TORTI-445700 format. One line per 2 residues: their letters; for each residue x, y, z of N, C-alpha, C. Coordinates in steps of 0.02 Angstrom, whole numbers, plus 50000, padded with zeros to 5 digits. Example, Ala and Ser with C-alpha at 12.3 -4.5 7.8 and 13.67 -1.06 7.14 Angstrom:
BEGIN
as> 50660 49716 50390 50615 49775 50390 50660 49835 50390 | 50642 49888 50354 50684 49947 50357 50645 50002 50394
END
This chain:
BEGIN
mi> 57004 56362 52644 57048 56402 52684 57133 56381 52680 | 57164 56403 52649 57234 56385 52665 57252 56442 52714
aa> 57290 56407 52769 57334 56430 52828 57280 56505 52819 | 57229 56500 52803 57225 56609 52840 57252 56621 52931
ql> 57214 56564 52944 57207 56570 53030 57251 56580 53027 | 57327 56545 53023 57410 56556 53065 57430 56592 53045
fg> 57418 56631 52986 57429 56688 52949 57430 56726 52940 | 57349 56716 52946 57331 56814 52929 57322 56840 52871
de> 57350 56763 52816 57338 56834 52744 57271 56825 52726 | 57251 56884 52695 57170 56899 52690 57169 56855 52606
dg> 57212 56850 52589 57188 56806 52522 57180 56711 52555 | 57180 56691 52631 57201 56638 52657 57264 56573 52612
gt> 57276 56610 52563 57356 56579 52533 57425 56581 52527 | 57444 56562 52473 57525 56589 52481 57523 56633 52441
sa> 57556 56689 52444 57565 56725 52383 57628 56724 52326 | 57603 56755 52283 57649 56741 52202 57719 56737 52225
ae> 57752 56789 52268 57805 56781 52275 57860 56716 52318 | 57785 56695 52339 57804 56618 52389 57828 56582 52319
re> 57755 56576 52292 57763 56531 52240 57838 56552 52210 | 57855 56595 52188 57906 56603 52138 57963 56584 52178
rl> 57979 56594 52218 58024 56569 52274 58044 56489 52303 | 57977 56467 52285 57967 56393 52299 57986 56348 52267
ae> 57974 56416 52175 57997 56335 52098 58109 56370 52095 | 58089 56427 52125 58185 56416 52116 58210 56355 52185
lf> 58206 56380 52245 58224 56330 52292 58216 56265 52277 | 58168 56252 52219 58143 56186 52204 58202 56172 52132
sr> 58204 56212 52105 58238 56207 52022 58335 56215 52057 | 58350 56231 52111 58406 56236 52148 58424 56169 52179
lc> 58364 56181 52235 58409 56095 52252 58386 56020 52219 | 58359 56039 52150 58368 55959 52117 58441 55973 52053
aa> 58447 56033 52034 58508 56032 52027 58559 56034 52045 | 58564 56022 52105 58615 55991 52157 58630 55918 52185
ps> 58652 55886 52108 58659 55826 52121 58661 55791 52208 | 58659 55739 52234 58625 55729 52306 58619 55663 52313
pt> 58653 55607 52285 58633 55529 52283 58650 55530 52365 | 58621 55474 52375 58621 55429 52437 58729 55445 52462
gr> 58747 55473 52518 58798 55464 52524 58846 55541 52502 | 58808 55560 52464 58842 55627 52423 58801 55703 52430
er> 58764 55714 52511 58705 55745 52512 58756 55812 52525 | 58813 55852 52524 58842 55900 52558 58816 55950 52519
ac> 58831 55945 52426 58788 56025 52414 58722 56049 52441 | 58665 55969 52431 58623 56000 52467 58600 56021 52520
ad> 58621 55975 52574 58636 56002 52667 58674 56078 52658 | 58699 56096 52643 58707 56176 52630 58702 56206 52614
lv> 58626 56183 52558 58634 56227 52520 58515 56239 52571 | 58531 56191 52593 58483 56219 52649 58477 56241 52729
tg> 58543 56228 52723 58568 56237 52787 58562 56328 52762 | 58619 56337 52727 58610 56404 52694 58543 56444 52698
vl> 58514 56436 52662 58434 56444 52682 58400 56473 52752 | 58398 56431 52784 58371 56430 52865 58419 56465 52883
rg> 58466 56502 52900 58535 56522 52909 58516 56602 52872 | 58481 56588 52849 58487 56669 52797 58397 56691 52820
ag> 58347 56647 52862 58314 56675 52878 58294 56682 52951 | 58369 56681 52963 58394 56698 53029 58361 56628 53078
ls> 58363 56561 53076 58354 56497 53096 58411 56473 53130 | 58393 56456 53173 58461 56399 53182 58469 56323 53171
vt> 58513 56306 53135 58519 56224 53107 58584 56196 53134 | 58544 56138 53158 58610 56089 53198 58633 56041 53154
ed> 58685 55976 53133 58699 55952 53113 58723 55907 53150 | 58696 55834 53145 58719 55764 53171 58769 55739 53154
da> 58775 55667 53183 58848 55643 53160 58823 55567 53144 | 58761 55588 53082 58764 55528 53048 58795 55518 52983
ad> 58838 55568 52960 58891 55543 52909 58930 55475 52937 | 58938 55476 52986 59002 55418 53011 58946 55386 52992
av> 58896 55392 53040 58886 55309 53026 58834 55290 52965 | 58842 55308 52907 58815 55312 52841 58878 55289 52800
gg> 58931 55310 52823 58976 55331 52750 58958 55367 52747 | 58924 55429 52731 58901 55463 52667 58946 55535 52723
da> 58925 55601 52675 58964 55669 52679 58936 55715 52704 | 58853 55716 52747 58822 55744 52772 58805 55693 52823
gn> 58779 55747 52875 58732 55721 52938 58680 55747 52911 | 58619 55713 52951 58546 55746 52973 58538 55824 52993
ll> 58490 55868 52967 58514 55923 53000 58408 55916 53024 | 58428 55971 53110 58366 55997 53116 58379 56052 53137
cr> 58320 56094 53110 58286 56148 53129 58254 56170 53171 | 58243 56210 53216 58175 56212 53283 58140 56284 53279
ip> 58077 56293 53247 58062 56353 53245 58010 56377 53305 | 58014 56436 53324 57980 56430 53391 57916 56488 53361
gr> 57852 56463 53416 57787 56466 53395 57793 56553 53429 | 57722 56573 53421 57724 56643 53423 57737 56647 53525
ps> 57719 56707 53534 57729 56712 53623 57646 56631 53657 | 57621 56652 53633 57537 56632 53658 57543 56563 53660
ta> 57612 56530 53609 57607 56485 53620 57591 56443 53677 | 57570 56397 53684 57583 56364 53766 57663 56313 53750
hg> 57699 56356 53791 57779 56297 53787 57740 56265 53837 | 57822 56227 53785 57820 56117 53833 57771 56100 53822
ap> 57697 56134 53781 57686 56083 53732 57709 56055 53680 | 57700 55987 53641 57735 55964 53627 57727 55993 53546
sv> 57779 55996 53511 57797 56036 53440 57768 55988 53381 | 57766 56012 53348 57777 55968 53257 57797 55940 53231
ll> 57821 55899 53199 57875 55884 53159 57876 55864 53086 | 57914 55895 53054 57887 55895 52983 57978 55869 52957
ca> 57976 55787 52908 58013 55772 52886 57999 55782 52814 | 58093 55787 52781 58110 55763 52728 58174 55731 52719
hl> 58189 55709 52654 58247 55680 52627 58277 55709 52606 | 58353 55724 52608 58389 55757 52559 58409 55713 52513
dt> 58428 55660 52485 58471 55604 52461 58423 55583 52382 | 58452 55567 52339 58395 55517 52296 58423 55461 52281
vp> 58422 55438 52246 58434 55388 52199 58485 55418 52170 | 58547 55358 52139 58607 55383 52078 58558 55442 52038
va> 58601 55461 52031 58580 55505 51965 58667 55513 51918 | 58638 55503 51832 58693 55500 51795 58706 55591 51767
gr> 58761 55603 51827 58821 55671 51809 58752 55724 51824 | 58760 55752 51778 58731 55828 51775 58640 55842 51764
ia> 58625 55867 51809 58531 55885 51800 58492 55953 51804 | 58452 55918 51739 58439 56020 51722 58374 56017 51718
pe> 58336 56083 51789 58285 56058 51786 58235 56091 51761 | 58175 56082 51743 58149 56125 51696 58082 56126 51683
ls> 58051 56191 51675 57978 56189 51692 57922 56186 51626 | 57910 56141 51596 57877 56162 51526 57817 56125 51547
dg> 57754 56171 51513 57691 56173 51496 57667 56124 51575 | 57690 56160 51624 57665 56162 51715 57703 56106 51728
vw> 57749 56055 51683 57769 56017 51718 57839 56008 51736 | 57874 55987 51787 57951 55989 51776 57959 55947 51790
rd> 58026 55938 51742 58083 55890 51716 58138 55887 51721 | 58164 55840 51719 58254 55851 51684 58259 55844 51633
al> 58282 55900 51603 58283 55928 51538 58337 55875 51486 | 58373 55848 51531 58426 55806 51520 58404 55709 51486
gg> 58337 55701 51545 58309 55658 51536 58311 55608 51592 | 58354 55633 51626 58362 55583 51680 58297 55601 51732
vl> 58339 55562 51801 58298 55585 51865 58277 55664 51919 | 58221 55696 51919 58234 55757 51930 58261 55733 51988
ga> 58226 55709 52040 58238 55729 52136 58174 55764 52162 | 58127 55748 52105 58097 55799 52144 58078 55734 52215
dn> 58076 55672 52223 58080 55640 52277 58132 55638 52297 | 58153 55686 52355 58110 55698 52408 58119 55773 52403
ka> 58180 55818 52351 58160 55866 52349 58097 55914 52325 | 58069 55896 52301 57985 55930 52308 57953 55954 52366
tv> 57966 55925 52427 57947 55919 52504 58017 55985 52526 | 58058 55964 52524 58125 55996 52550 58118 56058 52524
aa> 58086 56068 52469 58076 56163 52443 58008 56189 52458 | 57973 56126 52494 57907 56170 52503 57912 56183 52606
ll> 57947 56161 52626 57972 56159 52682 58032 56204 52725 | 58067 56239 52664 58118 56311 52680 58049 56344 52660
vl> 58024 56379 52612 57982 56420 52588 57929 56403 52665 | 57908 56370 52696 57876 56372 52755 57908 56395 52806
ae> 57987 56399 52854 58031 56403 52881 58056 56465 52858 | 58049 56519 52801 58060 56574 52795 57992 56606 52800
rl> 57941 56588 52796 57890 56610 52829 57875 56619 52914 | 57904 56573 52939 57869 56545 52994 57934 56581 53058
ag> 57986 56586 53023 58018 56624 53039 57986 56723 53054 | 57966 56726 52994 57938 56815 52992 57866 56815 53031
hp> 57828 56748 53034 57761 56764 53049 57748 56703 53098 | 57779 56708 53179 57768 56642 53219 57738 56596 53206
pa> 57707 56531 53229 57641 56502 53214 57611 56512 53277 | 57574 56470 53281 57530 56425 53336 57547 56376 53366
td> 57610 56360 53368 57643 56305 53400 57700 56271 53372 | 57752 56276 53406 57835 56265 53387 57821 56232 53338
ve> 57880 56207 53289 57881 56151 53245 57957 56141 53239 | 57976 56067 53234 58045 56069 53181 58046 56030 53134
ll> 58094 56041 53091 58110 56019 53046 58157 55986 53021 | 58162 55914 52998 58208 55856 53003 58211 55847 52947
ft> 58279 55858 52897 58297 55828 52826 58340 55782 52851 | 58337 55763 52822 58366 55656 52849 58414 55664 52765
va> 58478 55610 52769 58498 55588 52741 58502 55513 52747 | 58527 55485 52675 58539 55419 52650 58462 55376 52689
ee> 58422 55375 52641 58341 55387 52677 58322 55318 52601 | 58376 55335 52563 58342 55278 52503 58393 55213 52507
tq> 58448 55215 52565 58456 55152 52566 58449 55117 52609 | 58363 55104 52635 58338 55048 52697 58342 55119 52750
lq> 58342 55191 52748 58313 55233 52802 58370 55265 52855 | 58444 55258 52825 58499 55240 52889 58505 55296 52924
ga> 58500 55345 52838 58483 55418 52916 58450 55421 52943 | 58390 55419 52955 58335 55402 53002 58365 55390 53045
qa> 58390 55312 53033 58398 55272 53095 58473 55320 53142 | 58503 55332 53122 58555 55408 53150 58533 55454 53185
vd> 58456 55460 53179 58412 55527 53233 58424 55501 53301 | 58424 55555 53322 58438 55565 53403 58366 55559 53423
ta> 58310 55521 53419 58250 55551 53417 58212 55579 53487 | 58284 55540 53554 58247 55561 53638 58255 55641 53624
al> 58291 55690 53570 58308 55768 53580 58240 55811 53534 | 58198 55771 53515 58150 55783 53492 58099 55807 53527
ts> 58058 55871 53525 58006 55877 53594 57934 55841 53529 | 57917 55831 53472 57869 55838 53455 57860 55744 53441
rv> 57771 55759 53461 57767 55691 53477 57709 55634 53397 | 57694 55705 53378 57673 55686 53307 57698 55726 53230
gf> 57721 55681 53185 57749 55712 53142 57727 55691 53056 | 57750 55729 53023 57742 55704 52960 57784 55686 52903
vi> 57766 55651 52857 57845 55664 52809 57799 55667 52748 | 57794 55717 52702 57770 55693 52625 57803 55657 52575
dh> 57823 55611 52545 57855 55552 52513 57807 55501 52482 | 57761 55517 52454 57721 55472 52431 57713 55467 52337
ps> 57734 55441 52303 57723 55510 52227 57641 55450 52194 | 57610 55491 52227 57526 55455 52211 57512 55532 52226
pl> 57453 55548 52187 57377 55602 52179 57401 55638 52261 | 57400 55710 52274 57401 55761 52342 57334 55716 52363
gg> 57321 55685 52412 57264 55657 52458 57301 55610 52491 | 57348 55531 52476 57346 55488 52482 57387 55500 52571
iv> 57347 55446 52584 57376 55413 52662 57392 55351 52690 | 57474 55358 52688 57470 55299 52684 57465 55280 52783
ma> 57411 55223 52757 57366 55196 52849 57447 55120 52892 | 57460 55106 52814 57526 55067 52846 57584 55059 52811
ap> 57631 55036 52823 57677 55033 52770 57712 54959 52808 | 57760 54916 52782 57806 54862 52797 57886 54859 52830
gh> 57867 54828 52865 57947 54797 52878 57998 54754 52821 | 58057 54772 52820 58125 54772 52780 58154 54716 52811
vr> 58174 54665 52804 58238 54613 52810 58301 54620 52750 | 58315 54606 52769 58353 54625 52706 58414 54559 52714
fe> 58411 54493 52648 58450 54430 52681 58524 54454 52634 | 58590 54408 52634 58655 54397 52627 58669 54318 52623
ah> 58661 54305 52588 58677 54227 52569 58759 54224 52539 | 58799 54198 52592 58849 54166 52555 58869 54113 52516
yr> 58889 54077 52490 58876 54013 52460 58969 53998 52471 | 58976 53956 52491 59040 53936 52474 59069 53847 52476
gr> 59097 53826 52416 59099 53758 52395 59164 53746 52392 | 59178 53707 52343 59267 53671 52320 59259 53676 52260
aa> 59330 53724 52264 59340 53719 52183 59403 53675 52141 | 59393 53665 52095 59393 53576 52042 59402 53601 51980
ha> 59457 53605 51943 59443 53614 51872 59385 53557 51836 | 59354 53606 51793 59290 53569 51770 59288 53527 51704
gi> 59349 53490 51706 59362 53469 51664 59397 53393 51652 | 59452 53425 51707 59476 53364 51763 59444 53332 51776
ap> 59424 53365 51839 59403 53307 51900 59344 53362 51921 | 59289 53366 51890 59231 53389 51933 59194 53372 51979
eh> 59205 53302 51972 59171 53253 52038 59218 53293 52114 | 59265 53331 52111 59294 53348 52172 59289 53411 52173
gr> 59236 53447 52143 59249 53497 52167 59138 53511 52180 | 59141 53576 52216 59075 53581 52247 59046 53651 52209
sa> 59020 53622 52183 58979 53714 52149 58941 53754 52201 | 58954 53814 52200 58937 53868 52253 58842 53897 52228
vr> 58892 53909 52138 58849 53933 52110 58771 53902 52088 | 58772 53854 52091 58724 53787 52091 58673 53801 52142
aa> 58716 53788 52194 58677 53796 52267 58647 53867 52289 | 58665 53913 52255 58631 53967 52242 58572 53954 52202
ar> 58587 53953 52140 58532 53953 52081 58476 53929 52129 | 58489 53852 52146 58442 53818 52193 58407 53862 52240
gv> 58415 53916 52287 58405 53952 52311 58341 53978 52281 | 58403 54022 52253 58356 54080 52217 58276 54047 52191
va> 58300 54003 52145 58249 53954 52125 58175 53942 52171 | 58207 53937 52214 58160 53876 52288 58104 53957 52294
lp> 58154 54009 52321 58124 54067 52365 58065 54091 52320 | 58002 54103 52348 57943 54149 52349 57969 54206 52291
qg> 57939 54230 52241 57942 54288 52213 57888 54330 52203 | 57925 54373 52229 57857 54446 52205 57804 54463 52271
rv> 57746 54466 52248 57696 54461 52310 57677 54380 52300 | 57667 54375 52386 57665 54320 52431 57602 54313 52459
gg> 57570 54383 52461 57495 54359 52515 57525 54406 52563 | 57449 54434 52589 57449 54485 52648 57506 54524 52656
ga> 57493 54548 52586 57529 54632 52581 57603 54603 52589 | 57631 54539 52601 57709 54514 52575 57773 54502 52498
tv> 57798 54554 52524 57845 54533 52457 57902 54490 52495 | 57942 54475 52420 58016 54449 52402 58025 54441 52346
nv> 58138 54490 52332 58158 54482 52319 58205 54481 52301 | 58236 54442 52267 58303 54446 52264 58331 54492 52210
gh> 58383 54519 52232 58406 54577 52202 58473 54581 52159 | 58519 54534 52162 58566 54515 52134 58605 54466 52177
mt> 58624 54443 52130 58673 54364 52134 58711 54354 52097 | 58772 54329 52130 58840 54340 52086 58898 54261 52109
gg> 58938 54273 52080 58982 54192 52099 59049 54169 52032 | 59081 54117 52072 59133 54116 52037 59158 54154 51997
tp> 59252 54153 51946 59267 54177 51920 59240 54185 51848 | 59288 54228 51824 59244 54255 51726 59292 54186 51702
vt> 59291 54141 51716 59313 54072 51701 59282 54022 51699 | 59254 53972 51624 59230 53913 51627 59255 53856 51660
nv> 59344 53840 51645 59358 53800 51679 59363 53772 51729 | 59340 53804 51802 59332 53797 51884 59268 53785 51924
vp> 59261 53750 51927 59206 53761 51960 59210 53783 52035 | 59158 53824 52014 59148 53906 52068 59135 53870 52139
dv> 59168 53928 52171 59163 53877 52259 59145 53953 52298 | 59117 53994 52255 59073 54042 52290 59044 54068 52258
al> 58980 54110 52309 58909 54115 52273 58850 54167 52330 | 58867 54224 52313 58829 54276 52350 58769 54273 52338
vl> 58690 54308 52364 58630 54317 52332 58617 54378 52386 | 58597 54439 52381 58555 54471 52420 58478 54504 52378
ge> 58446 54473 52429 58379 54486 52437 58334 54534 52495 | 58280 54535 52482 58243 54585 52529 58178 54519 52533
ir> 58164 54553 52602 58068 54541 52628 58033 54585 52659 | 57991 54587 52630 57929 54666 52644 57839 54628 52685
al> 57838 54641 52739 57777 54628 52758 57724 54680 52796 | 57696 54674 52800 57633 54736 52839 57623 54743 52930
de> 57630 54638 52923 57613 54633 52984 57702 54577 53016 | 57699 54599 53066 57760 54597 53113 57747 54508 53101
dv> 57702 54478 53134 57706 54393 53109 57715 54370 53037 | 57678 54399 53011 57676 54378 52960 57773 54389 52917
lt> 57800 54434 52923 57880 54459 52930 57913 54411 52939 | 57903 54398 52996 57921 54357 53042 57915 54265 53025
al> 57884 54280 53010 57873 54177 52962 57898 54183 52911 | 57876 54230 52847 57899 54225 52812 57984 54214 52798
vg> 58012 54266 52849 58119 54278 52869 58113 54194 52862 | 58081 54155 52899 58087 54089 52926 58093 54061 52876
dv> 58041 54048 52838 58035 54016 52763 58079 54040 52727 | 58121 54092 52710 58171 54100 52674 58243 54085 52718
ea> 58237 54085 52745 58327 54046 52782 58292 53960 52769 | 58260 53950 52808 58258 53874 52772 58254 53867 52719
ll> 58239 53889 52650 58228 53872 52582 58344 53896 52561 | 58337 53943 52564 58404 53935 52556 58473 53899 52615
hd> 58469 53875 52659 58461 53823 52676 58484 53763 52664 | 58395 53754 52641 58418 53673 52590 58438 53700 52538
aa> 58411 53729 52519 58465 53754 52432 58562 53722 52458 | 58577 53732 52524 58659 53728 52507 58660 53659 52542
hv> 58628 53595 52573 58611 53543 52590 58567 53472 52577 | 58607 53466 52487 58601 53430 52462 58651 53373 52444
dg> 58595 53317 52446 58669 53253 52466 58703 53252 52404 | 58767 53246 52432 58811 53248 52363 58860 53303 52318
es> 58806 53353 52326 58840 53444 52335 58837 53484 52383 | 58840 53478 52433 58816 53519 52473 58883 53574 52485
vd> 58846 53619 52501 58922 53686 52499 58879 53709 52613 | 58950 53763 52602 58926 53808 52661 58892 53874 52662
ld> 58871 53871 52693 58818 53935 52687 58830 53981 52748 | 58836 54041 52757 58836 54061 52792 58782 54156 52785
li> 58732 54142 52824 58656 54184 52793 58685 54260 52863 | 58661 54312 52821 58660 54347 52850 58589 54402 52860
le> 58541 54408 52890 58479 54434 52916 58512 54461 52944 | 58470 54535 52916 58452 54607 52943 58402 54646 52921
rr> 58384 54670 52971 58333 54702 52991 58305 54773 52975 | 58298 54814 52924 58306 54860 52919 58261 54930 52951
fs> 58207 54908 52956 58156 54937 52989 58087 54890 52999 | 58032 54922 53030 58005 54897 53047 57932 54922 53023
py> 57872 54873 53033 57805 54877 53009 57790 54921 53064 | 57712 54958 53031 57668 55012 53080 57615 55026 53026
rh> 57561 55030 53085 57499 55007 53056 57472 55061 53109 | 57447 55124 53066 57406 55186 53117 57339 55131 53121
ap> 57310 55188 53212 57265 55169 53205 57213 55215 53195 | 57139 55192 53168 57091 55246 53124 57086 55298 53176
aa> 57090 55300 53241 57062 55370 53284 57148 55378 53314 | 57187 55389 53261 57264 55395 53282 57267 55498 53286
ea> 57284 55517 53329 57291 55609 53339 57317 55629 53259 | 57388 55583 53240 57406 55617 53179 57373 55624 53124
la> 57321 55554 53130 57282 55550 53075 57214 55596 53064 | 57191 55618 53116 57151 55679 53135 57178 55742 53120
la> 57252 55752 53130 57279 55815 53080 57292 55807 53018 | 57315 55746 53009 57328 55752 52925 57268 55747 52867
hd> 57193 55741 52924 57127 55755 52891 57100 55826 52901 | 57115 55840 52927 57112 55912 52946 57126 55960 52918
al> 57236 55951 52884 57269 56001 52818 57223 55971 52784 | 57210 55904 52763 57190 55910 52687 57121 55951 52667
ar> 57083 55936 52724 57009 55973 52733 57024 56048 52688 | 57068 56075 52769 57076 56148 52744 57117 56191 52681
ig> 57155 56133 52639 57142 56122 52558 57125 56111 52501 | 57075 56100 52543 57019 56083 52510 57006 55998 52457
vg> 57054 55961 52476 57063 55889 52461 57069 55842 52483 | 57017 55789 52482 57004 55741 52498 57054 55695 52514
pr> 57035 55660 52571 57061 55610 52588 57083 55532 52568 | 57120 55492 52538 57148 55435 52520 57173 55384 52549
pf> 57154 55371 52613 57200 55304 52633 57204 55248 52589 | 57268 55208 52611 57289 55148 52586 57348 55120 52600
ad> 57353 55068 52621 57429 55024 52650 57481 55037 52588 | 57532 55041 52594 57565 55048 52556 57640 54998 52530
gg> 57662 54974 52502 57723 54905 52500 57802 54963 52488 | 57791 55033 52510 57860 55033 52522 57890 55083 52601
gs> 57928 55077 52621 57946 55114 52677 57965 55194 52679 | 57962 55219 52731 57999 55302 52717 58030 55308 52801
da> 58036 55379 52801 58070 55368 52888 58021 55388 52939 | 57939 55377 52915 57906 55380 52942 57908 55307 52982
nv> 57917 55246 52995 57944 55200 52986 57967 55181 53043 | 58057 55240 53027 58088 55220 53086 58057 55294 53149
ln> 58009 55336 53112 57994 55390 53193 57933 55348 53208 | 57902 55318 53215 57834 55278 53207 57877 55241 53262
ar> 57924 55196 53257 57964 55161 53297 58006 55178 53354 | 58023 55227 53355 58045 55292 53411 58012 55356 53439
gv> 57931 55293 53442 57861 55349 53458 57860 55414 53448 | 57891 55428 53369 57844 55489 53357 57788 55479 53316
at> 57734 55478 53324 57702 55434 53266 57701 55482 53208 | 57683 55454 53159 57710 55484 53106 57674 55473 53039
vn> 57644 55515 52991 57598 55497 52944 57653 55502 52850 | 57654 55463 52835 57682 55481 52792 57610 55526 52727
la> 57595 55567 52681 57566 55586 52652 57610 55570 52577 | 57541 55576 52525 57586 55609 52451 57563 55671 52434
gg> 57628 55668 52391 57665 55733 52348 57640 55753 52283 | 57610 55723 52244 57600 55726 52201 57642 55706 52144
ne> 57726 55689 52163 57759 55683 52103 57751 55610 52071 | 57766 55597 51999 57766 55538 51970 57817 55514 51940
aa> 57837 55420 51939 57889 55402 51925 57941 55407 51945 | 57958 55416 52030 57976 55410 52086 58065 55376 52051
he> 58121 55388 52075 58175 55335 52051 58177 55346 51979 | 58143 55346 51940 58158 55335 51825 58180 55383 51816
pg> 58199 55387 51773 58213 55428 51703 58145 55456 51700 | 58136 55534 51667 58121 55544 51677 58043 55568 51732
er> 58055 55566 51775 58021 55594 51856 57995 55660 51849 | 57950 55667 51868 57922 55743 51854 57858 55751 51919
ia> 57851 55828 51923 57785 55838 51959 57768 55897 51929 | 57697 55942 51935 57664 55973 51896 57688 56051 51946
as> 57724 56106 51903 57710 56139 51957 57649 56162 52027 | 57553 56121 51972 57524 56146 52033 57531 56091 52104
al> 57553 56030 52074 57566 55989 52131 57621 56008 52193 | 57672 56049 52158 57728 56063 52212 57708 56109 52257
es> 57652 56170 52223 57599 56214 52261 57590 56179 52335 | 57551 56139 52278 57497 56091 52316 57533 56050 52376
tl> 57603 56057 52401 57637 56027 52450 57663 56085 52503 | 57660 56131 52464 57662 56183 52499 57620 56239 52542
dl> 57552 56225 52521 57483 56228 52557 57459 56169 52603 | 57498 56112 52589 57496 56060 52637 57530 56071 52695
vl> 57607 56078 52694 57622 56099 52770 57613 56152 52804 | 57581 56218 52770 57565 56240 52786 57504 56244 52846
al> 57451 56179 52788 57390 56160 52832 57413 56134 52899 | 57460 56091 52868 57478 56022 52946 57491 56086 53000
ve> 57546 56096 53017 57536 56171 53047 57506 56218 53076 | 57466 56208 53036 57392 56259 53060 57331 56204 53106
ah> 57341 56149 53067 57310 56080 53104 57314 56083 53182 | 57409 56056 53186 57427 56071 53246 57422 56106 53276
ga> 57423 56190 53259 57425 56252 53316 57331 56255 53348 | 57300 56234 53313 57213 56235 53302 57199 56199 53399
at> 57233 56123 53363 57239 56057 53424 57273 56096 53471 | 57324 56138 53484 57344 56150 53555 57339 56166 53590
pa> 57327 56190 53638 57274 56213 53688 57334 56294 53697 | 57301 56327 53708 57334 56401 53706 57357 56402 53772
g> 57419 56449 53774 57463 56449 53829 57427 56513 53858
END
C-alpha cells in the first residue's frame, strides 16, 4: 500500500497525472543547470512551483555565506486540523546544486531511462528528489497530511555541505528528517557516514637560479612531493580514506628553484577517534616533509573540518520510520555504512536525527549519469510513504 491511509486514494498509489507531473518537473529541473554557486534558476523554479500550490517559501542568506547566487529554501506544510499541533514535524531535504556541468543539458527519456541526450551530467543527483518533493508538496497542499511537514532545499551541498551548514536549524520544528541522496538501488539506508577534514599545505622555500646557484635554493616542490608520497592514500582501514586532490607549485619555467608549492587533500573516517588520529598522522607527515636536513622549507598547514561523522543506533526513531516507509511501498531495507557525506551529516550534528536513503540514480557526478523512470516514480512513492509513516507515529490531537 502506497500512502493510501494518508491521502485516501482508492488505488493506494500515485495517479497517472502525478507521474506525468513528476516527469515534467524532473525534466525542467535538469534542464536548468545549477552547479554549486549558480543555483538561482533552479531555486526560482522550485519557489514558483511551491507558491503556485499556495504554499509559502522563505529563502535564507546562505548565498552570502557560500559565495553563490541563491540561498536555502524552506517550505512548511501544515497537517490537517486533527494533527497534534505543537508535535514535531518531519523534515524532507534535497539539494539544488550539482557538480560542474558542460553547458546545456538535454534531459531525455529513452527506453525507460532518463539521461542527458548530450552525454553529460544529468543532475538526477539530487533533482530526482527535488522533483518528488515538489509533487509531494502539490499533493499535500490539497490533501493535508496527518503530520506537519517541512521541506528544505539546500544549496552548495556538493562543496562539503556548505549550504546546509548555513541553515538556521534552530528554526526547524522537526525532530527527525530524511534525505534521499544516495546513488544506489531503492531500499538503501545509510547507517553511518564519515566526517571530513580538508587540508591545505602551503610550502614556502627559497628561489634561486637553477643552473648558476641551485645550492642557494630550497625547493618547495620537492618538499611537497615528499609529503604527498609519505601520506597514506585511498582506503586506510576502519572505514577511513585519505586523498590528495590537487598539487601545484613553482612557475612555468625550468631555470628557477621553486619557492612555493600547494597540496590540497581530504581525510574521511566513520569514527571520530579514527578521524582525529588520522588527522594527526597527516599533519605530522606533512611537517616531516618540510623539515629535512639541508632542504628545510616553511610550511603553513590549514586543517578545516567540513562535517562530522555519524552513526545511527539500531533502535533510532528515524530508522524505524524509514523501515516503515519502505515496507509500505514493498521494498526491503538494505542498511550499510557509506564513504560519502550528505546534508544528513550536518542535520544530525545539529540535533535533527536524519537518515540518508537511496534513490535509485546511477553514475552520479559522471557524464552519462542516469535514473530509470521507475526509480524516479519510486522516489515519489517513498517520500509519500515517509510522511505517512511519520503521521501514523504522531499522536492524534
